[in-house]
C-alpha positions as CSV (number, residue, x, y, z in Angstrom):
1,M,-25.2,-48.8,25.4
2,L,-28.6,-47.6,26.5
3,K,-30.6,-48.2,29.7
4,K,-34.0,-47.1,31.0
5,A,-33.3,-44.6,33.8
6,T,-34.4,-45.5,37.4
7,I,-34.7,-43.5,40.5
8,E,-31.1,-44.2,41.3
9,D,-30.2,-42.3,38.1
10,I,-31.9,-39.0,39.0
11,T,-28.8,-37.0,39.7
12,T,-27.2,-38.2,36.5
13,V,-30.3,-37.4,34.4
14,A,-30.7,-34.0,36.1
15,Q,-27.0,-33.0,35.3
16,L,-27.5,-34.0,31.6
17,A,-30.8,-32.2,31.5
18,M,-29.0,-29.0,32.8
19,A,-27.0,-29.0,29.6
20,L,-30.2,-29.2,27.6
21,W,-32.3,-26.8,29.7
22,P,-29.7,-24.4,31.4
23,D,-32.2,-21.9,32.6
24,N,-33.4,-24.3,35.3
25,E,-32.0,-25.3,38.7
26,V,-30.5,-28.9,39.0
27,V,-32.7,-29.5,42.0
28,T,-35.8,-28.5,40.2
29,L,-34.8,-30.7,37.2
30,A,-34.1,-33.6,39.6
31,D,-37.6,-33.4,41.1
32,E,-39.2,-33.3,37.5
33,M,-37.1,-36.2,36.4
34,K,-38.1,-38.2,39.4
35,N,-41.8,-37.5,38.7
36,I,-41.3,-38.6,35.1
37,I,-39.5,-41.8,35.9
38,V,-42.3,-43.0,38.1
39,Q,-45.0,-42.3,35.6
40,P,-46.3,-45.3,33.5
41,D,-46.7,-43.2,30.4
42,A,-43.2,-41.6,30.4
43,V,-39.7,-42.9,30.2
44,I,-36.1,-41.6,30.2
45,F,-33.3,-43.5,28.5
46,L,-29.6,-43.0,29.3
47,A,-26.8,-43.5,26.8
48,F,-23.4,-44.7,28.0
49,S,-19.9,-44.9,26.5
50,E,-18.0,-47.3,28.6
51,H,-19.0,-46.2,32.2
52,E,-19.6,-42.5,31.2
53,E,-23.1,-41.1,30.9
54,I,-23.1,-39.3,27.5
55,G,-26.7,-38.5,26.8
56,F,-30.4,-39.0,27.5
57,A,-33.8,-38.9,25.8
58,Q,-37.1,-38.2,27.6
59,C,-40.4,-39.3,26.0
60,Q,-43.9,-39.7,27.0
61,I,-47.3,-40.5,25.8
62,R,-49.6,-37.6,24.9
63,H,-53.3,-38.0,24.8
64,D,-54.1,-34.4,24.0
65,Y,-53.9,-33.1,20.4
66,V,-50.3,-33.1,19.0
67,E,-49.7,-30.7,16.1
68,G,-49.6,-32.6,12.8
69,T,-50.8,-35.9,14.1
70,A,-54.0,-37.9,13.2
71,T,-54.1,-40.4,16.0
72,S,-54.1,-40.6,19.8
73,P,-52.2,-41.4,21.9
74,V,-48.9,-40.1,20.4
75,G,-45.4,-40.9,21.6
76,Y,-43.6,-37.5,22.1
77,L,-39.9,-36.8,22.3
78,E,-39.7,-34.2,25.1
79,G,-36.0,-33.8,25.0
80,V,-32.9,-35.4,23.8
81,Y,-29.2,-34.5,24.6
82,V,-25.9,-35.9,23.7
83,K,-22.5,-34.5,25.1
84,D,-20.6,-32.6,22.3
85,A,-17.8,-35.1,22.1
86,Y,-20.2,-37.9,21.2
87,R,-22.4,-36.1,18.6
88,Q,-22.5,-37.2,15.0
89,K,-21.9,-40.8,16.1
90,G,-25.5,-42.1,16.1
91,V,-26.2,-41.7,19.8
92,A,-29.2,-39.5,19.4
93,R,-30.4,-41.7,16.6
94,E,-30.2,-44.7,18.9
95,L,-31.9,-42.9,21.8
96,I,-34.8,-41.7,19.6
97,A,-35.2,-45.1,18.0
98,T,-35.5,-46.6,21.4
99,C,-38.1,-44.0,22.4
100,E,-40.0,-44.8,19.2
101,Q,-40.0,-48.5,20.0
102,W,-41.2,-47.8,23.5
103,A,-44.0,-45.7,22.2
104,K,-45.0,-48.5,19.8
105,T,-45.2,-50.9,22.8
106,Q,-47.5,-48.3,24.4
107,G,-50.0,-48.5,21.4
108,C,-48.8,-45.4,19.6
109,K,-49.0,-45.2,15.8
110,E,-47.2,-41.9,15.6
111,F,-44.3,-40.2,17.3
112,A,-43.7,-36.4,17.4
113,S,-41.4,-33.8,18.8
114,D,-40.7,-30.1,18.6
115,C,-37.8,-27.6,18.8
116,E,-37.4,-23.8,19.2
117,L,-37.6,-21.8,15.9
118,H,-34.0,-20.6,16.3
119,N,-32.6,-24.1,17.1
120,E,-31.2,-25.0,13.7
121,E,-29.1,-27.9,15.1
122,S,-32.1,-29.6,16.5
123,L,-34.2,-29.0,13.4
124,A,-31.4,-30.5,11.3
125,M,-31.2,-33.6,13.6
126,H,-35.0,-34.1,13.4
127,I,-35.0,-33.9,9.7
128,R,-32.0,-36.4,9.5
129,L,-33.9,-38.8,11.7
130,G,-37.0,-38.9,9.5
131,F,-39.3,-36.3,11.3
132,I,-41.4,-34.2,8.9
133,E,-42.0,-30.5,9.9
134,A,-45.7,-30.2,10.7
135,N,-46.0,-26.5,11.5
136,R,-44.2,-23.4,12.9
137,I,-45.8,-21.2,15.6
138,I,-44.9,-18.2,17.6
139,C,-46.5,-18.2,21.1
140,F,-47.6,-15.1,22.8
141,T,-48.5,-14.2,26.5
142,K,-50.1,-11.2,28.0
143,T,-50.4,-10.2,31.6
144,L,-53.9,-9.5,32.7
145,I,-54.4,-6.6,35.1
């Protein structure tokens, strides 16, 4: 079962997001998720098994250029996470399909995502779900003195 997350779900979403983005603080993620939930061009969906929250997907509409796309706006999968015990059971597929459908209702003709170069599991999931690799990049930073 899936449902669109609401403000009441912030704690749950933040805890699931910690598993996906562990270098953050749960309080920081809760604040970020709260800001996302109230935006009209963003959405978070929660997946449940019985009464247990088992995953989430966060997507939004991007109006800036999205690598490999030809239209604007573009629906963008910002993150998807499913607990280990529920993987390979179609939960991520259902979450992403729901995000894609939501993006269509927002007027999008394309849907995009990304993953880190080293994240082979995410790359494989994206390919299985019909995404086509658009590009690979390495980003650099430099401190200006």
